[in-house]
N, C-alpha and C positions, 0 to 999 in steps of 0.2 A: 282591482288591478287585473288587467287582462293578460293573456298568455304571452303576448309579444313583449310587454313591459317586464314580466317576470324573467323572460329569457335575456333581455337586455341587462337587467339588474344582475342576474347570475353571471353573465359574461363580464360585466364591469368588476364585480367582486373577485372573480377568478383572475382577471388581468392584474388587479392591484395586489392580490396575494402572490401571484407569480413574480411580479416586479419586486416586492419586498423580499421574497425568498431568494431571488437571484442576487440582490444587493447583499444579503447576509452571507451567501456563499462566496461572493467576491471578497468581502471583508475577511472571511476566514482564510481564503486562499492567500490573500495579501499578508496576513499575519503569519501564516505558515511559511511563506516564502522569505519573510524578513528574519526569521529565526536562523542563527548561524548553525551550520551542520558541523559537528565536531568529528574529527577523524578518530578511529580507535587508537588506543595507546599501543605503542610498539611492544611493550612488555606484556600485553594482554595474552598473547599466545606464545608459549615457549617453543623455540625451534627444536629442542630435543624431543618434546612430546609430539610435535607435528611430524618430524622425520620418523619417529618410532611408530606412529600410527600408520604412516604411509608404507613403511617396511612391512608391518603386520598385514596390511591389506594386500600388498603385492604377494606375500607368502601365501595368504589364503587363496588368492586367485590362481597361483601356480599349483597349489594342491588340488583345487577344483578342476583345473584342466587335466591334471594327471588322473584324477578319479574318473573323468569322462571317457578316457581311452579304453 
């Protein structure tokens, strides 16, 4: 087998490998796209805890601004 034949064989094998790999990636993408995306439950985050956290963060920010003066 001469050098030219080896290069052609390597190119053919690479082309087949890339084609098969692209087909697998396409199938995985189609499967992922077909899965339904569920929205988070409304009760997952308590409004009381969210507002308390926001108030605490704002108080910390105000204290930091006061400390910088």
